[in-house]
N, C-alpha and C positions, 0 to 999 in steps of 0.2 A: 504494500500500500504506500502510495506517495501522498504527502500532504504539502500544500503550498505554505511557505513560511509567512506570506503576506496575509494580513487581516483583511476582513471585509466589513464595510460600513453598511448597515441595513436600517432603513426607516421602519418604525413601528408605531403603534397607537400611543405609546408613552414616551417617545423620543427616538433616539438613534441607538442601535446596538452595534458595538464593535465585536467581531467574532474572529477568533483564531482557532485553528486546528493544527496541532503540531505533533510530530512523532519524535520520541526521545529514545535513545539507546540505553534503556534501563527498564526495570520491572515496574508494573503498576504500583506495587507496594512502596518501592523506593521513590517513585515519582510523587506519590501521595505524601510521603514523609518530607520530601523536598519542598512541598508547597504548604505544609501545615505545621511543621515543627519549628518553633522559634529559632533554635540554634542553626538550623539548616536554611531557613528563610533569610536569615541575616547574612549569609554568605553570598547571596545573589540578588536579593531584593531590598532588604533592609531589616533592622531590628523591629520586632513586634512584641508588644506588651499587652497584658490583659487576661481576660478569662475566655479561653478559646473553646467554649462549648456552646451549644444552642442556648440562646438567650444572653450569653455573655457579651461583653464589649471588648473591643481591641483598639490599639493604636499602632499603626504601621509608620515607622519613621524612615522616610526615603531620602531625607537630606541629612542634616545634623541629627545625632542621637540625643535630641533635647525635647522634653515634654512641651507641647504647644507650638512647635516649630511650624512655619507656614508651608512646609513640605510634608506634613504628616496627614495621613488619611485615618479616619476613625469610623467605627461602625459597630454593628451588632451581628453576631453569628446567627443567621436565620435558619439554615439547614446544615446538617453534617451527617453524611452516610459514608464512613470510611470503608474502603479506600476508593470510593466512586464519585461522590458529589459533595460539593461545598458551596453554599450560597451565603454571601455576607452583604450587609448594607455598606455603603461607601459614601463618606462625606469628606470632601476636600475643601479647605478654606476658600470661601468665595464662590462655591458651586452649590447647586441643588443636590439633594441626596440622590444617589443612584445605587445600583446593585452590581456585584461581581459574582458570576457563577463559574465554577470549575467542575469539569467532568473528566474522569480518567477511565480508560479502558485498556486492557491488555491487547497487544497486536503482535503476534508472533514472538520474536525475541526482544520486543520493545514495548512501549506504551504510548498511547495517544492522549494528549491533553487538549480538551476543548475549553477555551476561556471565552466567556461572553461578558462584556461590560454593558449593562442594560440601562435604559432610561436616561441617556445622555442628551444634552443640548447638542445641536449639530456642530457648532463651533468647537465645543469641548471634545466631541467624538473624534475629530481629526487629530487633535493633540494626543488623546488617549491611544489612538491607533499607533502613532509613532512611539509613544511611551511604553505601551505594552509590548510592541514589537521589540524594542530595545531590551526590556526586562526578560522576555522569553528567549531572546538570544543569549542573555546572561545565564538563564536557567540551562540552556543547551550546553554552554561552556561548563557550568558546574556539574551537570549530569554526566558529561563526557570526561570529567577529570582534567579539563584544560584550565589555564588561568582565566578568570572571569574578566572580560574586557570592560573598559569604563563605559558606564551607562550613557554619558553625554555624547561620546563618540558614536555609539550605536544609534542613539536618538537622532543626532544631527544627520546621519546618513539615511535614516528611514523616513523622517518627517516629511520631506518634500513629496513623496509618493502619496501619503495620506492627505496632504493639503490639496492635491490634485484630484483626489477621489470624488 
């Protein structure tokens, strides 16, 4: 199975959804651990704090590891079905609340991750396309055991394609 690394922006009744489907050279259990365990998330996305169970609240620090930073996302864990599905609320400073859904499935000797960022304003969706693209490239580096490339370099390379979408 081949998956395109580029995300797709799709209008919906509640905003725009940014959708990615990517295959990783790891097991579905390992991929689940990479996207849900705080010590592993910190290696490719950023430090996460809080109560990571359904009904719990979290704070993801994507910039400086400082409480209340303007680069922190916060939200509530809405659904969690290990190692298959995670749905969280997402609030970033200055934006309306949205949701992020992750689904993982085994695929031969690897695993597929489907990430959907739902309920976005159109202008925000383009930026999130580039941002998630960069973050998922970092996850690919991490899962493959390579040095994780800097987010800003990956984002700067990917963003123009999403701005044109």
